[in-house]
BABA-887127 format. One record per atom (N, C-alpha, C, CB): residue in one letter; x, y negated, z negated; residue number from 1. Coordinates in Angstrom, 3 decimals, decimal comma. Glycine has a CB too. Example, Ala and Ser with C-alpha at 12.3 -4.5 7.8 and 13.67 -1.06 7.14 Angstrom:
<r 'A'; <13,190; 5,690; -7,800>; 1>,
<r 'A'; <12,300; 4,500; -7,800>; 1>,
<r 'A'; <13,200; 3,300; -7,800>; 1>,
<r 'A'; <11,308; 4,473; -9,046>; 1>,
<r 'S'; <12,850; 2,250; -7,080>; 2>,
<r 'S'; <13,670; 1,060; -7,140>; 2>,
<r 'S'; <12,900; -0,030; -7,870>; 2>,
<r 'S'; <14,084; 0,598; -5,725>; 2>,
//
This chain:
<r 'M'; <16,502; 7,047; -4,447>; 1>,
<r 'M'; <15,231; 6,229; -4,895>; 1>,
<r 'M'; <14,550; 6,143; -3,697>; 1>,
<r 'M'; <15,470; 4,746; -5,537>; 1>,
<r 'N'; <13,186; 6,198; -3,682>; 2>,
<r 'N'; <12,563; 5,727; -2,434>; 2>,
<r 'N'; <11,746; 4,853; -3,011>; 2>,
<r 'N'; <11,857; 6,737; -1,507>; 2>,
<r 'P'; <11,334; 3,712; -2,212>; 3>,
<r 'P'; <10,528; 2,891; -2,152>; 3>,
<r 'P'; <8,472; 3,132; -2,609>; 3>,
<r 'P'; <10,972; 2,581; -0,774>; 3>,
<r 'I'; <8,160; 2,788; -4,032>; 4>,
<r 'I'; <6,785; 3,670; -4,002>; 4>,
<r 'I'; <6,061; 2,174; -3,366>; 4>,
<r 'I'; <6,043; 4,482; -5,899>; 4>,
<r 'V'; <4,446; 2,875; -2,866>; 5>,
<r 'V'; <3,702; 2,324; -2,630>; 5>,
<r 'V'; <2,474; 2,982; -3,571>; 5>,
<r 'V'; <3,733; 2,232; -1,309>; 5>,
<r 'E'; <2,173; 1,829; -4,067>; 6>,
<r 'E'; <0,833; 2,231; -4,778>; 6>,
<r 'E'; <-0,605; 2,205; -4,004>; 6>,
<r 'E'; <0,679; 1,272; -5,958>; 6>,
<r 'F'; <-1,140; 2,334; -4,162>; 7>,
<r 'F'; <-3,007; 2,027; -3,715>; 7>,
<r 'F'; <-4,038; 2,339; -5,222>; 7>,
<r 'F'; <-3,698; 3,591; -2,123>; 7>,
<r 'C'; <-5,203; 1,579; -4,725>; 8>,
<r 'C'; <-6,313; 1,856; -5,820>; 8>,
<r 'C'; <-6,973; 2,780; -5,636>; 8>,
<r 'C'; <-7,206; 0,974; -6,049>; 8>,
<r 'I'; <-7,915; 3,405; -5,833>; 9>,
<r 'I'; <-8,893; 4,497; -5,558>; 9>,
<r 'I'; <-10,286; 3,484; -4,795>; 9>,
<r 'I'; <-9,344; 5,455; -7,278>; 9>,
<r 'S'; <-10,228; 2,235; -5,099>; 10>,
<r 'S'; <-11,615; 1,275; -4,681>; 10>,
<r 'S'; <-11,152; 0,680; -3,621>; 10>,
<r 'S'; <-12,204; 0,081; -5,756>; 10>,
<r 'N'; <-9,478; 0,512; -3,399>; 11>,
<r 'N'; <-9,372; -0,040; -2,561>; 11>,
<r 'N'; <-9,267; 0,565; -1,263>; 11>,
<r 'N'; <-8,656; -0,651; -2,858>; 11>,
<r 'L'; <-8,624; 2,217; -1,780>; 12>,
<r 'L'; <-8,818; 3,381; -0,616>; 12>,
<r 'L'; <-10,247; 3,551; -0,250>; 12>,
<r 'L'; <-8,287; 4,879; -1,102>; 12>,
<r 'A'; <-11,208; 3,326; -0,882>; 13>,
<r 'A'; <-12,833; 3,253; -0,302>; 13>,
<r 'A'; <-13,532; 2,193; 0,425>; 13>,
<r 'A'; <-13,706; 3,331; -1,341>; 13>,
<r 'N'; <-12,563; 1,149; 0,496>; 14>,
<r 'N'; <-12,477; 0,213; 1,231>; 14>,
<r 'N'; <-12,050; 0,670; 2,281>; 14>,
<r 'N'; <-11,891; -0,697; 0,823>; 14>,
<r 'G'; <-11,127; 1,240; 3,165>; 15>,
<r 'G'; <-10,801; 1,270; 4,009>; 15>,
<r 'G'; <-9,322; 1,623; 4,169>; 15>,
<r 'G'; <-11,244; 0,399; 4,359>; 15>,
<r 'S'; <-8,455; 1,627; 2,678>; 16>,
<r 'S'; <-6,950; 1,706; 3,171>; 16>,
<r 'S'; <-6,495; 3,230; 3,440>; 16>,
<r 'S'; <-5,916; 1,032; 1,991>; 16>,
<r 'H'; <-7,418; 4,035; 3,240>; 17>,
<r 'H'; <-7,132; 5,458; 2,891>; 17>,
<r 'H'; <-6,804; 5,732; 4,236>; 17>,
<r 'H'; <-8,318; 6,410; 2,191>; 17>,
<r 'K'; <-6,846; 5,185; 5,231>; 18>,
<r 'K'; <-5,939; 5,136; 6,729>; 18>,
<r 'K'; <-4,775; 4,948; 6,814>; 18>,
<r 'K'; <-6,214; 4,240; 7,600>; 18>,
<r 'T'; <-3,637; 4,436; 5,821>; 19>,
<r 'T'; <-2,881; 4,045; 5,370>; 19>,
<r 'T'; <-1,944; 5,226; 4,514>; 19>,
<r 'T'; <-3,464; 3,053; 4,844>; 19>,
<r 'L'; <-3,145; 5,177; 3,620>; 20>,
<r 'L'; <-2,319; 6,326; 2,742>; 20>,
<r 'L'; <-2,338; 7,409; 3,754>; 20>,
<r 'L'; <-3,071; 6,870; 1,163>; 20>,
<r 'E'; <-2,597; 8,135; 4,547>; 21>,
<r 'E'; <-2,523; 9,270; 4,795>; 21>,
<r 'E'; <-1,105; 8,821; 5,704>; 21>,
<r 'E'; <-3,914; 9,992; 5,402>; 21>,
<r 'I'; <-1,207; 8,027; 6,110>; 22>,
<r 'I'; <-0,422; 7,736; 7,321>; 22>,
<r 'I'; <0,940; 7,792; 6,280>; 22>,
<r 'I'; <-0,850; 6,103; 8,316>; 22>,
<r 'L'; <1,021; 6,914; 5,313>; 23>,
<r 'L'; <2,546; 7,083; 4,392>; 23>,
<r 'L'; <2,354; 7,998; 3,649>; 23>,
<r 'L'; <3,099; 5,922; 3,438>; 23>,
<r 'E'; <1,946; 9,107; 3,119>; 24>,
<r 'E'; <2,236; 10,593; 2,512>; 24>,
<r 'E'; <3,073; 10,876; 3,651>; 24>,
<r 'E'; <0,861; 11,773; 2,227>; 24>,
<r 'K'; <3,209; 11,375; 4,556>; 25>,
<r 'K'; <3,422; 11,676; 5,823>; 25>,
<r 'K'; <4,858; 11,432; 5,776>; 25>,
<r 'K'; <2,595; 10,913; 6,850>; 25>,
<r 'D'; <5,381; 10,092; 4,899>; 26>,
<r 'D'; <6,928; 9,962; 5,177>; 26>,
<r 'D'; <7,531; 10,143; 3,685>; 26>,
<r 'D'; <7,397; 8,347; 5,932>; 26>,
<r 'P'; <8,921; 11,088; 4,349>; 27>,
<r 'P'; <8,875; 11,885; 3,382>; 27>,
<r 'P'; <10,150; 11,165; 2,157>; 27>,
<r 'P'; <9,134; 13,478; 4,067>; 27>,
<r 'N'; <10,273; 9,526; 3,243>; 28>,
<r 'N'; <10,964; 8,501; 2,568>; 28>,
<r 'N'; <10,874; 7,445; 1,150>; 28>,
<r 'N'; <10,975; 7,883; 3,430>; 28>,
<r 'L'; <9,282; 7,867; 2,078>; 29>,
<r 'L'; <8,556; 6,914; 0,238>; 29>,
<r 'L'; <7,327; 7,536; -0,459>; 29>,
<r 'L'; <7,753; 5,013; 0,516>; 29>,
<r 'D'; <7,663; 7,052; -1,522>; 30>,
<r 'D'; <6,678; 7,178; -3,076>; 30>,
<r 'D'; <5,337; 6,851; -3,333>; 30>,
<r 'D'; <7,159; 6,358; -4,105>; 30>,
<r 'V'; <4,373; 7,717; -2,626>; 31>,
<r 'V'; <2,590; 7,219; -2,516>; 31>,
<r 'V'; <1,748; 7,886; -3,371>; 31>,
<r 'V'; <1,826; 7,519; -1,054>; 31>,
<r 'L'; <1,086; 6,886; -4,387>; 32>,
<r 'L'; <1,188; 7,291; -5,020>; 32>,
<r 'L'; <-0,712; 6,148; -5,056>; 32>,
<r 'L'; <2,704; 7,435; -5,741>; 32>,
<r 'E'; <-1,590; 7,167; -6,169>; 33>,
<r 'E'; <-3,207; 6,570; -6,169>; 33>,
<r 'E'; <-3,103; 6,942; -7,422>; 33>,
<r 'E'; <-4,618; 7,210; -5,177>; 33>,
<r 'Y'; <-4,252; 4,791; -7,530>; 34>,
<r 'Y'; <-4,329; 4,864; -9,315>; 34>,
<r 'Y'; <-5,943; 4,698; -9,362>; 34>,
<r 'Y'; <-3,325; 3,318; -10,378>; 34>,
<r 'G'; <-6,802; 4,708; -10,402>; 35>,
<r 'G'; <-7,985; 4,718; -10,811>; 35>,
<r 'G'; <-8,550; 2,793; -10,572>; 35>,
<r 'G'; <-7,895; 5,464; -12,503>; 35>,
<r 'C'; <-7,507; 2,181; -10,745>; 36>,
<r 'C'; <-7,609; 0,705; -10,831>; 36>,
<r 'C'; <-5,716; -0,002; -10,986>; 36>,
<r 'C'; <-8,790; 0,353; -12,466>; 36>,
<r 'L'; <-5,548; -0,646; -9,745>; 37>,
<r 'L'; <-4,408; -1,714; -10,016>; 37>,
<r 'L'; <-4,686; -2,890; -11,218>; 37>,
<r 'L'; <-4,173; -2,526; -8,565>; 37>,
<r 'S'; <-5,800; -3,056; -11,147>; 38>,
<r 'S'; <-6,002; -4,332; -11,935>; 38>,
<r 'S'; <-5,515; -5,700; -11,112>; 38>,
<r 'S'; <-5,141; -4,191; -13,350>; 38>,
<r 'Y'; <-6,015; -5,592; -9,778>; 39>,
<r 'Y'; <-6,114; -6,621; -8,877>; 39>,
<r 'Y'; <-7,451; -6,767; -7,874>; 39>,
<r 'Y'; <-4,923; -6,483; -8,113>; 39>,
<r 'C'; <-7,961; -7,143; -8,948>; 40>,
<r 'C'; <-9,486; -6,655; -8,569>; 40>,
<r 'C'; <-9,895; -8,206; -6,708>; 40>,
<r 'C'; <-11,003; -7,101; -10,854>; 40>,
<r 'T'; <-9,509; -9,399; -7,498>; 41>,
<r 'T'; <-9,575; -10,599; -6,750>; 41>,
<r 'T'; <-8,642; -10,189; -4,950>; 41>,
<r 'T'; <-8,681; -11,978; -7,935>; 41>,
<r 'A'; <-7,528; -9,048; -5,012>; 42>,
<r 'A'; <-6,998; -8,955; -4,341>; 42>,
<r 'A'; <-7,921; -7,704; -3,366>; 42>,
<r 'A'; <-5,763; -8,916; -4,922>; 42>,
<r 'C'; <-8,519; -7,058; -4,104>; 43>,
<r 'C'; <-9,374; -5,602; -3,804>; 43>,
<r 'C'; <-10,734; -6,188; -2,810>; 43>,
<r 'C'; <-10,069; -4,715; -5,617>; 43>,
<r 'A'; <-10,757; -7,408; -3,197>; 44>,
<r 'A'; <-12,113; -7,560; -2,774>; 44>,
<r 'A'; <-11,886; -8,953; -1,584>; 44>,
<r 'A'; <-13,244; -7,890; -4,297>; 44>,
<r 'D'; <-10,789; -9,398; -2,053>; 45>,
<r 'D'; <-10,411; -9,684; -0,356>; 45>,
<r 'D'; <-10,147; -8,932; 1,007>; 45>,
<r 'D'; <-9,368; -10,213; -0,338>; 45>,
<r 'G'; <-9,591; -7,856; 0,607>; 46>,
<r 'G'; <-9,426; -7,165; 2,297>; 46>,
<r 'G'; <-8,376; -5,666; 1,503>; 46>,
<r 'G'; <-8,105; -8,692; 3,965>; 46>,
<r 'L'; <-7,451; -5,082; 2,533>; 47>,
<r 'L'; <-7,027; -3,951; 1,753>; 47>,
<r 'L'; <-5,530; -4,423; 1,564>; 47>,
<r 'L'; <-7,256; -2,421; 2,516>; 47>,
<r 'Y'; <-5,028; -3,722; 0,513>; 48>,
<r 'Y'; <-4,115; -3,879; -0,083>; 48>,
<r 'Y'; <-2,912; -2,745; -0,464>; 48>,
<r 'Y'; <-4,676; -4,367; -0,928>; 48>,
<r 'A'; <-2,413; -3,149; -0,755>; 49>,
<r 'A'; <-1,462; -1,579; -1,834>; 49>,
<r 'A'; <-0,385; -2,911; -2,784>; 49>,
<r 'A'; <0,203; 0,182; -0,211>; 49>,
<r 'L'; <0,641; -1,717; -3,636>; 50>,
<r 'L'; <1,572; -2,313; -4,105>; 50>,
<r 'L'; <2,655; -1,759; -3,528>; 50>,
<r 'L'; <1,564; -2,344; -5,360>; 50>,
<r 'V'; <3,382; -2,320; -2,872>; 51>,
<r 'V'; <5,153; -1,830; -2,707>; 51>,
<r 'V'; <5,995; -2,716; -3,601>; 51>,
<r 'V'; <5,875; -2,076; -0,975>; 51>,
<r 'N'; <6,132; -1,539; -4,317>; 52>,
<r 'N'; <7,696; -1,555; -5,804>; 52>,
<r 'N'; <7,396; -3,103; -5,980>; 52>,
<r 'N'; <10,086; -1,149; -5,140>; 52>,
<r 'G'; <6,066; -3,088; -6,536>; 53>,
<r 'G'; <5,219; -4,348; -7,425>; 53>,
<r 'G'; <4,774; -4,743; -6,625>; 53>,
<r 'G'; <5,772; -5,475; -8,231>; 53>,
<r 'D'; <5,073; -5,486; -5,723>; 54>,
<r 'D'; <4,406; -6,716; -5,182>; 54>,
<r 'D'; <3,193; -6,150; -4,599>; 54>,
<r 'D'; <5,280; -7,566; -4,100>; 54>,
<r 'I'; <1,770; -7,254; -4,145>; 55>,
<r 'I'; <0,954; -6,968; -2,717>; 55>,
<r 'I'; <0,897; -7,329; -1,874>; 55>,
<r 'I'; <0,081; -6,965; -2,542>; 55>,
<r 'V'; <1,189; -6,587; -1,024>; 56>,
<r 'V'; <1,179; -6,167; 0,121>; 56>,
<r 'V'; <-0,060; -6,662; 1,033>; 56>,
<r 'V'; <1,290; -4,841; -0,027>; 56>,
<r 'K'; <-1,082; -7,422; 1,386>; 57>,
<r 'K'; <-2,268; -7,164; 1,799>; 57>,
<r 'K'; <-2,661; -7,216; 3,685>; 57>,
<r 'K'; <-3,025; -8,196; 0,919>; 57>,
<r 'A'; <-3,696; -6,733; 3,895>; 58>,
<r 'A'; <-3,665; -7,082; 5,863>; 58>,
<r 'A'; <-5,626; -7,415; 5,577>; 58>,
<r 'A'; <-3,027; -4,856; 7,540>; 58>,
<r 'D'; <-5,972; -7,091; 6,664>; 59>,
<r 'D'; <-7,143; -7,105; 7,115>; 59>,
<r 'D'; <-7,708; -5,661; 7,976>; 59>,
<r 'D'; <-7,117; -8,333; 7,895>; 59>,
<r 'T'; <-6,620; -5,107; 7,876>; 60>,
<r 'T'; <-7,065; -3,480; 8,664>; 60>,
<r 'T'; <-5,911; -2,388; 8,522>; 60>,
<r 'T'; <-7,306; -3,640; 10,564>; 60>,
<r 'P'; <-6,209; -1,132; 8,335>; 61>,
<r 'P'; <-5,571; -0,209; 8,151>; 61>,
<r 'P'; <-4,032; -0,141; 8,724>; 61>,
<r 'P'; <-6,357; 0,657; 8,540>; 61>,
<r 'E'; <-4,069; -0,283; 10,250>; 62>,
<r 'E'; <-3,151; -0,459; 10,816>; 62>,
<r 'E'; <-1,620; -1,804; 10,547>; 62>,
<r 'E'; <-3,929; -0,480; 11,846>; 62>,
<r 'E'; <-2,507; -3,015; 10,277>; 63>,
<r 'E'; <-1,710; -4,116; 9,967>; 63>,
<r 'E'; <-1,562; -3,512; 8,619>; 63>,
<r 'E'; <-2,310; -5,667; 10,144>; 63>,
<r 'L'; <-2,410; -3,274; 7,712>; 64>,
<r 'L'; <-1,761; -2,844; 6,336>; 64>,
<r 'L'; <-0,259; -1,845; 6,060>; 64>,
<r 'L'; <-2,936; -2,041; 5,702>; 64>,
<r 'T'; <-0,330; -1,489; 7,314>; 65>,
<r 'T'; <0,615; -0,119; 7,352>; 65>,
<r 'T'; <1,962; -0,642; 8,078>; 65>,
<r 'T'; <-0,167; 1,312; 8,343>; 65>,
<r 'E'; <1,393; -1,497; 9,038>; 66>,
<r 'E'; <3,190; -2,164; 9,740>; 66>,
<r 'E'; <3,410; -3,036; 8,770>; 66>,
<r 'E'; <3,357; -3,178; 11,491>; 66>,
<r 'R'; <2,427; -3,558; 7,450>; 67>,
<r 'R'; <3,508; -4,761; 6,860>; 67>,
<r 'R'; <4,484; -4,306; 5,584>; 67>,
<r 'R'; <2,543; -6,159; 6,246>; 67>,
<r 'I'; <3,549; -3,039; 4,868>; 68>,
<r 'I'; <3,893; -1,896; 4,475>; 68>,
<r 'I'; <5,269; -1,581; 5,071>; 68>,
<r 'I'; <2,875; -0,983; 4,782>; 68>,
<r 'Y'; <5,481; -1,243; 6,051>; 69>,
<r 'Y'; <7,513; -1,206; 6,565>; 69>,
<r 'Y'; <8,312; -2,251; 6,950>; 69>,
<r 'Y'; <7,913; -0,404; 7,904>; 69>,
<r 'Q'; <7,491; -3,403; 6,832>; 70>,
<r 'Q'; <7,974; -4,781; 7,634>; 70>,
<r 'Q'; <8,187; -5,100; 6,321>; 70>,
<r 'Q'; <6,929; -5,861; 8,718>; 70>,
<r 'Y'; <7,228; -5,123; 4,956>; 71>,
<r 'Y'; <8,292; -5,114; 3,647>; 71>,
<r 'Y'; <9,384; -4,791; 2,810>; 71>,
<r 'Y'; <8,064; -4,969; 3,161>; 71>,
<r 'I'; <9,084; -3,367; 3,315>; 72>,
<r 'I'; <10,231; -2,671; 2,812>; 72>,
<r 'I'; <11,534; -2,690; 3,616>; 72>,
<r 'I'; <9,857; -1,345; 2,633>; 72>,
<r 'E'; <11,002; -2,736; 4,685>; 73>,
<r 'E'; <12,320; -3,324; 5,488>; 73>,
<r 'E'; <13,223; -4,850; 5,225>; 73>,
<r 'E'; <11,777; -3,458; 6,948>; 73>,
<r 'D'; <12,272; -5,545; 5,192>; 74>,
<r 'D'; <12,737; -7,044; 4,507>; 74>,
<r 'D'; <12,817; -6,641; 3,226>; 74>,
<r 'D'; <11,677; -8,429; 4,632>; 74>,
<r 'N'; <12,911; -6,017; 1,954>; 75>,
<r 'N'; <13,692; -5,969; 0,657>; 75>,
<r 'N'; <13,834; -4,925; 0,422>; 75>,
<r 'N'; <13,276; -6,506; -0,424>; 75>,
<r 'P'; <14,944; -4,480; 0,716>; 76>,
<r 'P'; <15,437; -2,918; 0,691>; 76>,
<r 'P'; <15,920; -2,676; -1,077>; 76>,
<r 'P'; <17,061; -2,662; 2,002>; 76>,
<r 'L'; <15,806; -1,637; -1,327>; 77>,
<r 'L'; <15,762; -1,571; -3,551>; 77>,
<r 'L'; <17,461; -1,528; -3,904>; 77>,
<r 'L'; <14,776; 0,655; -4,558>; 77>,
<r 'F'; <18,007; -1,223; -2,347>; 78>,
<r 'F'; <19,304; -1,449; -2,951>; 78>,
<r 'F'; <20,425; -2,533; -1,930>; 78>,
<r 'F'; <19,950; 0,174; -3,176>; 78>,
//
């Protein structure tokens, strides 16, 4: 089972699409897009993604990518 990274389409429009493009190329991740993830406060505050159900936030796409990979490393599924 691969880690699951979920993006809100509104947050993608705010800049997290660059992170999505990078993560989609990683065959060890399952990357999903949704119309809304119902985390509107997080979405308004900056860039974010859900990683295995937990929010990972950042100010830039590069930082978001780093934090997602760090979260996955720090919180293995098995």
